[in-house]
N, C-alpha and C positions, 0 to 999 in steps of 0.2 A: 806468419811463418814463411821463410824465404823459399826459393826454389830448391828442389832436391838436387844435391851435388851428384855428378855422374859417378858411376861405379868405377872401381880401379880398373876393371877390364875395359870399360868404355873409354876411360882416359888413355889406357895403354894402346887400345885399338886406334884411337884418334891420332895419338903421337906417332904410332907406327905408320899410319896412312900418310901423314905429313912427311915423315922421313923417307918413305918409299917414293912419294911424289918428287921430293927434292933430289933423290938419287936418279930417278928417271929423267928429270930435267937436266941433270948434270951429265948425261950422256951414257949411263949404264943401259946396256941393251935389254930389251924386254920383248915378250911375245904374248899374244892373246890366244888362249886355248879354250875350246868349247867342249864341254863334257855333259853327258847325261848320267848323273850319279846314282840313279835309282831305276833299274830295269829288271824285269823278271823273265826267266827262261822257262823251258819246259821242265826244268828241275824243281821248280816251285809247284806246290800242290795246285795253285791256281794259274800257273803260267802255261804258255802254249807253243813257244817258238824255240827251235834249236839255236845254240849260240852262234854257229857259223852264219846262219841267216841274219841274226841280229847284228853281228859285226859287219857283214857285207852291207847291210842296209845303213848302218850308222856312218860308215865311210862314205857311202853314196850321197847321203843328204848333208854332208859337210861337218859332221862331228869329228873331234880329234880323239875322243875317248868315250867309252861307255862302260859303266860299272854294273856287272850282273850282281844283283843283290837278292838272291832267292831267299825264301823263308826257311831259316834254320838249317840250311844245307849249303855246302860250298864247292862240291865237286865240279859242277859245270862253270862256276865263276872262276875257279883257278885255271881250268882248261881254257876258258875264254881269254884270261889274262895272258896265257902263254901263246895263244893263237893271234892275239891282237896285232902284233907287229907285221904279220903277213898281210893285214888289211890296211896297213899304214896308220894304225891306231896305237895309242899308249895303253899298255896292259896294266889294269889295276883290279885286283880281286876285292870282293866285298861280300857282305851278307846282311840280310835284315833279320836281326835276332829278336826273339820274343823274350822280353824281360818280365819281371814280376809286375812292372808298372806300365808296360806298353812296348811298342816296337821301337827299335833303335838301329840305325845303319852303322855298321862297322866297316869302314873303308880302308883298304891298304893292309889288312891282316891276312895271314895265310893259314890261320887255324880257326875252327869254329868256336866262338865264345860260348861259355856255359849259358844254358837257357834257364829262365826262371829266377835269376838273381835280380837284385834291386837295380834301378837305373844307375845309381852312383857307383855301385860295385862293377857293373858292366862297363861303364865309361873308363874306370881305372884299369880294368883288364885290357881294354882296347889300347889305351895309352901306353901301358907297359910293353906292348908288342909293336909299338911304332905306328899304330893306325890313328885315324881320326874318327870321332864319334859325331854323327849328324842326326838330329831329331827329325824323323819323317812325319808328315801330316799331323803336326801336334794338335792336341786338344780334340781330335775327332775320335771319340770313343767308339763309334760304330765300326771303325777300322783299326782299333787297338792303338790309337794315338795316346801318347802320354798325357797325363793331367799336368797342369801348370805347376802344382805344388810338388810334383815328383821330379822336376828337372833340376839337377844340381846347380846351385847359384853361389856366387861369392858371398862371404859372410855379410858384407856391407849391404848387399841386396836382400839377403835373407832376413836381416834385421828389420827391413821395411815391411815384413809380413808375407813375403812370397813363399816362404817355407815354414812348415810347422815347427821344425826342431831349431833351425837357426844356429846350430852349434858347430864350431870348428871349421877348419879350412876344408874345402871340397874340391874334387877333381871335376872341372867343368866340361860340358860338351864343347865341341869345336865350332859347330855351325847349326843353324836352324833352317829347315826346309820351309822357305817363306812363300814358295809357289809350287803347288802340286797339281799337275794337269788333270788329275782324276777327280778333283773336287768340282761338284756341279754348280756351286755358287761361290762367290768370292769371299764370303764372310770368314771362313776359317783361314784362308790365305791372308786376309787383312789382319786378322787377330795374330797370326804367327809373325807377320811383318812388324806389327807394333811391339810384340814381345821381344823380338830380336833387336829392334832399335833401342828399346828401353834398357836392355842389359848389355848392349854393345857386342852382340854376337854377329858374325858374318851370316849373310843370307844366301841360300842356294835355291835353285829351281831344278825340278826333275819331272820327268814324264810319269814315273811310277808305272811304266808300260807293262801290260800283260799280253798285249797283242802287238804284232810288228808295226802296224800302222800308227801306233801311238809313240813309238820310239822317237825321241827328239822333239816332241811337241812342246816340251819345256826343257831348258838346258841352262847351264851355268857357264858364264864366261869368266875365266881366271887370267889375271896378269901374272905371268911367270918372269921374274927378273933374272938377268944373267944369261939368258938364252936368246939367240938371234933368229932361231927358226923352230917351228913346231917339231921338226924331225929330231931336234936335240933334247926335247923335253922328256924327262923320266917320270915314273910314277911318284918318286919322292918329291920331285918338283911340284907336282900337282897337290900332293898332301901338304907341302909347305905353304903353297899359295892359299889353301883353304884355312890353315892355321893363322896365317898372317892377315886374312880377311880381304885379299885382293879379288873379291868375287863380285859378280853382277848377275842378278837373276833375270832371265829372259824367257819369253814364251807366253806372253799375256793372252792366253786363250788363242792359240794359233789362228792367224787370219785365214779366211776361207781358201784363198789360192794356195797358201802353204799347206793347209790341212789336206786339200784335194791332191796336191802334188805328192804328199806323203802317202796317201791312200793308194794312188795310182802306182807309185814306185813299189810300194809294199805288195800290192796285188800281183804285179808283174814278176817281182822278185820271188815271191812264194811259188808261183807257177813254175818258174825256171828252176828253182831249187829242188822242188820235188821231182821235176822231170830228170834232173841230173842225178839225184840220189836214188832213183829207181822206183819201180812200181810198188815194191813192198812198203816203203815208207809212205808213198802216196796213198796206198790203200789204207794204211793205218790212220793217216790224217783224215781220209774220207770217212772212215768208220767213226773216228772221234767226233768229226763235225756232225755226222748223223745222230750220234748219241746226244750231243749238245743241242741239236735242233729239236729232238724228241723231248728232252728235258725242258727246254724253253717253252715248247708247246704245252706240255703238261702244266707248267707254272701259269702260263697265260690262261688256260682253261680253268684252272683252280681259282685264279683271281677273278675270272669272269663269273663263275658260279657264285663266288662269295659276294661280289658286288651286286649280282642279280638278286641274291637272297636278301641283301640289305635294302635294295630298292623295294622289294615286295613287302618288307616289314613296315615301310612307311604307310601302306594302305590298310594295314591290319588294325 
């Protein structure tokens, strides 16, 4: 049996890349944009930071855009997109929507997608409204990552056994998150990278930050054609670059100096932010930190008691 032919999407992606390269060599202007497309604010149930602080920090560490993708809510994301130009950033709204099959990033939409629908239906909804659909932390079920079989694939790929139904044309996702900075081992990222390469999907990297010091630890570089400076880049340019696959995933477990710099900048910026916004907000943050500390202490004590009990059982 001969080698498997590339999927139509893979062939189109390859041809598009060659065409883009030819145009770039022919003198068409282009610019590289760095974005973190997966960041959570305090609007998420598990987020912690106000969007103003995230935007200020993103600009300070050299990002050109940051997409606030809170869980199933878009209020702060849309506000961040409106505020972004004040920080010299491209404003792009987004959300991490809970589908029936797992989490999905909807980037560039200004409305909340319906929750609890199938992956394929949600992808179609996003495309109908001009957005791009990106698969976050795929295959990691402990974090509601989608299973391989539930990612919409072209029929030619589905016929190879990647989908159980394999019927009809499907609306495909636009990119795969091939590097997520929150994964503690590289296995899931490598698996996502292989899946994206196999099916010809662009790969993106994201911090999936829930705390300020993680913003930008992973990011995506995009080549935007037809623009001579980052200042001229629009949200639609960024979405088009993702669709075209002119992406490069960066942030391979941030080097110690970079991580240290991010932590130091974040710590100083948080102190300054809460000093500027007043004692009330600072007191609220302090109270929240105290609650989190008590909660972590309780968990630690509970785990310690459990482990001590297990150790005692060895001698019974």
